[in-house]
ZAVODREN-901732 format. One record per atom (N, C-alpha, C): residue number from 1; chain; x, y, z. Coordinates in steps of 0.02 Angstrom, whole numbers, m for minus. Atoms other than C-alpha are relative to their C-alpha. Last residue first. Example, Ala and Ser with C-alpha at 12.3 -4.5 7.8 and 13.67 -1.06 7.14 Angstrom:
2
k = 2 | c = A | xx = m42 | yy = m59 | zz = m3
k = 2 | c = A | xx = 684 | yy = m53 | zz = 357
k = 2 | c = A | xx = m39 | yy = 55 | zz = 37
k = 1 | c = A | xx = 45 | yy = m59 | zz = 0
k = 1 | c = A | xx = 615 | yy = m225 | zz = 390
k = 1 | c = A | xx = 45 | yy = 60 | zz = 0
***
This chain:
69
k = 69 | c = A | xx = 74 | yy = 44 | zz = 14
k = 69 | c = A | xx = 1637 | yy = 3616 | zz = 13773
k = 69 | c = A | xx = m22 | yy = m18 | zz = m61
k = 68 | c = A | xx = 35 | yy = m33 | zz = 43
k = 68 | c = A | xx = 1823 | yy = 3639 | zz = 13825
k = 68 | c = A | xx = m65 | yy = m32 | zz = m11
k = 67 | c = A | xx = 19 | yy = 49 | zz = 40
k = 67 | c = A | xx = 1859 | yy = 3593 | zz = 13984
k = 67 | c = A | xx = m30 | yy = 50 | zz = m49
k = 66 | c = A | xx = m51 | yy = m24 | zz = 56
k = 66 | c = A | xx = 1915 | yy = 3745 | zz = 14097
k = 66 | c = A | xx = 5 | yy = m53 | zz = m59
k = 65 | c = A | xx = m9 | yy = m71 | zz = 53
k = 65 | c = A | xx = 1774 | yy = 3738 | zz = 14192
k = 65 | c = A | xx = 18 | yy = 26 | zz = m49
k = 64 | c = A | xx = 52 | yy = m4 | zz = 39
k = 64 | c = A | xx = 1775 | yy = 3551 | zz = 14232
k = 64 | c = A | xx = m30 | yy = 76 | zz = m18
k = 63 | c = A | xx = 26 | yy = 55 | zz = 32
k = 63 | c = A | xx = 1923 | yy = 3567 | zz = 14315
k = 63 | c = A | xx = m32 | yy = m5 | zz = m60
k = 62 | c = A | xx = m43 | yy = m25 | zz = 36
k = 62 | c = A | xx = 1909 | yy = 3704 | zz = 14418
k = 62 | c = A | xx = 8 | yy = m48 | zz = m60
k = 61 | c = A | xx = 16 | yy = m25 | zz = 36
k = 61 | c = A | xx = 1761 | yy = 3591 | zz = 14481
k = 61 | c = A | xx = 39 | yy = 74 | zz = m38
k = 60 | c = A | xx = 56 | yy = 10 | zz = 57
k = 60 | c = A | xx = 1857 | yy = 3468 | zz = 14492
k = 60 | c = A | xx = m61 | yy = 24 | zz = m15
k = 59 | c = A | xx = m28 | yy = 20 | zz = 75
k = 59 | c = A | xx = 1987 | yy = 3547 | zz = 14580
k = 59 | c = A | xx = m32 | yy = m44 | zz = m28
k = 58 | c = A | xx = m25 | yy = m63 | zz = 44
k = 58 | c = A | xx = 1878 | yy = 3628 | zz = 14705
k = 58 | c = A | xx = 33 | yy = 12 | zz = m87
k = 57 | c = A | xx = 45 | yy = m21 | zz = 17
k = 57 | c = A | xx = 1821 | yy = 3489 | zz = 14768
k = 57 | c = A | xx = m3 | yy = 55 | zz = m58
k = 56 | c = A | xx = 16 | yy = 69 | zz = 53
k = 56 | c = A | xx = 1980 | yy = 3396 | zz = 14792
k = 56 | c = A | xx = m69 | yy = 34 | zz = m7
k = 55 | c = A | xx = m53 | yy = m14 | zz = 54
k = 55 | c = A | xx = 2062 | yy = 3571 | zz = 14881
k = 55 | c = A | xx = m25 | yy = m79 | zz = m64
k = 54 | c = A | xx = 61 | yy = 1 | zz = 98
k = 54 | c = A | xx = 1932 | yy = 3595 | zz = 14962
k = 54 | c = A | xx = 33 | yy = m25 | zz = m30
k = 53 | c = A | xx = 60 | yy = 32 | zz = m45
k = 53 | c = A | xx = 2031 | yy = 3598 | zz = 15170
k = 53 | c = A | xx = m47 | yy = m19 | zz = m64
k = 52 | c = A | xx = m9 | yy = 73 | zz = m8
k = 52 | c = A | xx = 2174 | yy = 3661 | zz = 15056
k = 52 | c = A | xx = m35 | yy = m47 | zz = 16
k = 51 | c = A | xx = m6 | yy = 25 | zz = 32
k = 51 | c = A | xx = 2091 | yy = 3807 | zz = 14985
k = 51 | c = A | xx = 19 | yy = m76 | zz = 4
k = 50 | c = A | xx = 67 | yy = 20 | zz = 35
k = 50 | c = A | xx = 2002 | yy = 3856 | zz = 15132
k = 50 | c = A | xx = 14 | yy = m38 | zz = m51
k = 49 | c = A | xx = 35 | yy = 72 | zz = m46
k = 49 | c = A | xx = 2198 | yy = 3840 | zz = 15230
k = 49 | c = A | xx = m79 | yy = m8 | zz = m38
k = 48 | c = A | xx = m45 | yy = 45 | zz = 2
k = 48 | c = A | xx = 2285 | yy = 3955 | zz = 15092
k = 48 | c = A | xx = m59 | yy = m52 | zz = 30
k = 47 | c = A | xx = 15 | yy = 33 | zz = 58
k = 47 | c = A | xx = 2125 | yy = 4077 | zz = 15098
k = 47 | c = A | xx = 48 | yy = m53 | zz = m11
k = 46 | c = A | xx = 75 | yy = m1 | zz = m21
k = 46 | c = A | xx = 2166 | yy = 4119 | zz = 15288
k = 46 | c = A | xx = m21 | yy = m35 | zz = m66
k = 45 | c = A | xx = m18 | yy = 54 | zz = m38
k = 45 | c = A | xx = 2362 | yy = 4116 | zz = 15247
k = 45 | c = A | xx = m79 | yy = m27 | zz = 18
k = 44 | c = A | xx = m8 | yy = m13 | zz = m78
k = 44 | c = A | xx = 2342 | yy = 4250 | zz = 15117
k = 44 | c = A | xx = 4 | yy = m92 | zz = 43
k = 43 | c = A | xx = 45 | yy = 44 | zz = m39
k = 43 | c = A | xx = 2374 | yy = 4191 | zz = 14946
k = 43 | c = A | xx = m8 | yy = 21 | zz = 81
k = 42 | c = A | xx = 45 | yy = m32 | zz = 17
k = 42 | c = A | xx = 2486 | yy = 4327 | zz = 14828
k = 42 | c = A | xx = m53 | yy = m25 | zz = 77
k = 41 | c = A | xx = m20 | yy = m44 | zz = m57
k = 41 | c = A | xx = 2642 | yy = 4237 | zz = 14852
k = 41 | c = A | xx = m50 | yy = 42 | zz = 29
k = 40 | c = A | xx = m2 | yy = 30 | zz = m68
k = 40 | c = A | xx = 2560 | yy = 4106 | zz = 14754
k = 40 | c = A | xx = 2 | yy = 40 | zz = 49
k = 39 | c = A | xx = m68 | yy = 10 | zz = m57
k = 39 | c = A | xx = 2520 | yy = 4212 | zz = 14626
k = 39 | c = A | xx = m30 | yy = m24 | zz = 36
k = 38 | c = A | xx = m67 | yy = m63 | zz = 18
k = 38 | c = A | xx = 2447 | yy = 4124 | zz = 14532
k = 38 | c = A | xx = m43 | yy = 58 | zz = 28
k = 37 | c = A | xx = 47 | yy = m77 | zz = m15
k = 37 | c = A | xx = 2317 | yy = 3961 | zz = 14602
k = 37 | c = A | xx = 76 | yy = 42 | zz = m3
k = 36 | c = A | xx = m56 | yy = m26 | zz = 6
k = 36 | c = A | xx = 2354 | yy = 3772 | zz = 14533
k = 36 | c = A | xx = m27 | yy = 79 | zz = 7
k = 35 | c = A | xx = 36 | yy = m38 | zz = 8
k = 35 | c = A | xx = 2253 | yy = 3601 | zz = 14565
k = 35 | c = A | xx = 57 | yy = 76 | zz = 14
k = 34 | c = A | xx = m32 | yy = m24 | zz = m60
k = 34 | c = A | xx = 2377 | yy = 3474 | zz = 14505
k = 34 | c = A | xx = m51 | yy = 71 | zz = m5
k = 33 | c = A | xx = 35 | yy = 83 | zz = m34
k = 33 | c = A | xx = 2341 | yy = 3317 | zz = 14373
k = 33 | c = A | xx = m10 | yy = 68 | zz = 54
k = 32 | c = A | xx = m34 | yy = 74 | zz = m4
k = 32 | c = A | xx = 2474 | yy = 3422 | zz = 14250
k = 32 | c = A | xx = m45 | yy = m35 | zz = 59
k = 31 | c = A | xx = m44 | yy = 36 | zz = 70
k = 31 | c = A | xx = 2389 | yy = 3583 | zz = 14268
k = 31 | c = A | xx = 37 | yy = m69 | zz = 21
k = 30 | c = A | xx = m30 | yy = 61 | zz = 5
k = 30 | c = A | xx = 2227 | yy = 3636 | zz = 14335
k = 30 | c = A | xx = 63 | yy = m5 | zz = m56
k = 29 | c = A | xx = m2 | yy = 23 | zz = 62
k = 29 | c = A | xx = 2186 | yy = 3823 | zz = 14348
k = 29 | c = A | xx = 40 | yy = m52 | zz = 15
k = 28 | c = A | xx = m14 | yy = 61 | zz = m50
k = 28 | c = A | xx = 2139 | yy = 3951 | zz = 14500
k = 28 | c = A | xx = m15 | yy = m39 | zz = m80
k = 27 | c = A | xx = 55 | yy = 40 | zz = 39
k = 27 | c = A | xx = 2164 | yy = 4147 | zz = 14443
k = 27 | c = A | xx = 33 | yy = m85 | zz = 29
k = 26 | c = A | xx = m32 | yy = 61 | zz = m21
k = 26 | c = A | xx = 2230 | yy = 4287 | zz = 14556
k = 26 | c = A | xx = m50 | yy = m51 | zz = m16
k = 25 | c = A | xx = m82 | yy = 21 | zz = m18
k = 25 | c = A | xx = 2229 | yy = 4456 | zz = 14513
k = 25 | c = A | xx = 43 | yy = m60 | zz = m9
k = 24 | c = A | xx = m17 | yy = m28 | zz = 104
k = 24 | c = A | xx = 2066 | yy = 4515 | zz = 14537
k = 24 | c = A | xx = 75 | yy = m27 | zz = 6
k = 23 | c = A | xx = 1 | yy = m57 | zz = m21
k = 23 | c = A | xx = 2005 | yy = 4380 | zz = 14719
k = 23 | c = A | xx = 42 | yy = 33 | zz = m82
k = 22 | c = A | xx = m25 | yy = m21 | zz = 55
k = 22 | c = A | xx = 1934 | yy = 4208 | zz = 14685
k = 22 | c = A | xx = m1 | yy = 71 | zz = 18
k = 21 | c = A | xx = m69 | yy = m10 | zz = m15
k = 21 | c = A | xx = 1911 | yy = 4137 | zz = 14871
k = 21 | c = A | xx = 31 | yy = 33 | zz = m54
k = 20 | c = A | xx = m19 | yy = m30 | zz = m42
k = 20 | c = A | xx = 1716 | yy = 4186 | zz = 14848
k = 20 | c = A | xx = 90 | yy = m6 | zz = 35
k = 19 | c = A | xx = 5 | yy = m80 | zz = 11
k = 19 | c = A | xx = 1703 | yy = 4136 | zz = 14687
k = 19 | c = A | xx = 13 | yy = 34 | zz = 62
k = 18 | c = A | xx = m26 | yy = m54 | zz = 50
k = 18 | c = A | xx = 1760 | yy = 3980 | zz = 14734
k = 18 | c = A | xx = 2 | yy = 70 | zz = m19
k = 17 | c = A | xx = m72 | yy = m9 | zz = m37
k = 17 | c = A | xx = 1654 | yy = 3953 | zz = 14888
k = 17 | c = A | xx = 58 | yy = 16 | zz = m66
k = 16 | c = A | xx = 25 | yy = m29 | zz = m52
k = 16 | c = A | xx = 1482 | yy = 3978 | zz = 14767
k = 16 | c = A | xx = 83 | yy = 18 | zz = 59
k = 15 | c = A | xx = m14 | yy = m77 | zz = 36
k = 15 | c = A | xx = 1556 | yy = 3880 | zz = 14623
k = 15 | c = A | xx = m4 | yy = 24 | zz = 57
k = 14 | c = A | xx = m45 | yy = m29 | zz = 5
k = 14 | c = A | xx = 1561 | yy = 3748 | zz = 14775
k = 14 | c = A | xx = 20 | yy = 40 | zz = m30
k = 13 | c = A | xx = m23 | yy = m31 | zz = m70
k = 13 | c = A | xx = 1386 | yy = 3785 | zz = 14828
k = 13 | c = A | xx = 95 | yy = m8 | zz = m10
k = 12 | c = A | xx = 6 | yy = m61 | zz = 0
k = 12 | c = A | xx = 1349 | yy = 3747 | zz = 14620
k = 12 | c = A | xx = 17 | yy = 32 | zz = 86
k = 11 | c = A | xx = m38 | yy = m30 | zz = 62
k = 11 | c = A | xx = 1423 | yy = 3591 | zz = 14606
k = 11 | c = A | xx = m16 | yy = 67 | zz = 28
k = 10 | c = A | xx = m5 | yy = 7 | zz = 74
k = 10 | c = A | xx = 1319 | yy = 3522 | zz = 14748
k = 10 | c = A | xx = 53 | yy = 43 | zz = m20
k = 9 | c = A | xx = 26 | yy = m58 | zz = 44
k = 9 | c = A | xx = 1352 | yy = 3489 | zz = 14936
k = 9 | c = A | xx = 17 | yy = m4 | zz = m79
k = 8 | c = A | xx = 69 | yy = 15 | zz = 11
k = 8 | c = A | xx = 1388 | yy = 3332 | zz = 15015
k = 8 | c = A | xx = m15 | yy = 39 | zz = m36
k = 7 | c = A | xx = 6 | yy = 88 | zz = 54
k = 7 | c = A | xx = 1584 | yy = 3325 | zz = 14985
k = 7 | c = A | xx = m82 | yy = m26 | zz = m13
k = 6 | c = A | xx = m5 | yy = m8 | zz = 93
k = 6 | c = A | xx = 1558 | yy = 3503 | zz = 15047
k = 6 | c = A | xx = 16 | yy = m47 | zz = m33
k = 5 | c = A | xx = 63 | yy = m14 | zz = 28
k = 5 | c = A | xx = 1475 | yy = 3442 | zz = 15215
k = 5 | c = A | xx = 16 | yy = 50 | zz = m61
k = 4 | c = A | xx = 48 | yy = 52 | zz = 2
k = 4 | c = A | xx = 1630 | yy = 3330 | zz = 15275
k = 4 | c = A | xx = m70 | yy = 43 | zz = m53
k = 3 | c = A | xx = 5 | yy = 32 | zz = 74
k = 3 | c = A | xx = 1748 | yy = 3479 | zz = 15205
k = 3 | c = A | xx = m52 | yy = m50 | zz = 7
k = 2 | c = A | xx = m72 | yy = 55 | zz = m10
k = 2 | c = A | xx = 1697 | yy = 3603 | zz = 15336
k = 2 | c = A | xx = m11 | yy = m56 | zz = m51
k = 1 | c = A | xx = 17 | yy = 44 | zz = 7
k = 1 | c = A | xx = 1586 | yy = 3767 | zz = 15294
k = 1 | c = A | xx = 55 | yy = m56 | zz = 10
***
């Protein structure tokens, strides 16, 4: 999925992308206004590329997930 398509996608589509990118032992969170993925050294180049390509949409999704309800 390219960035232009993702920008037009629903929240649910972005959530599916995040689920595809997450792996056991890896976490996505927002700190100081930035998307953080840990452990950073465990991210393979293909996943890093996906994260960078869709960073803005992932940031908003992760931020929304971690806000208190």
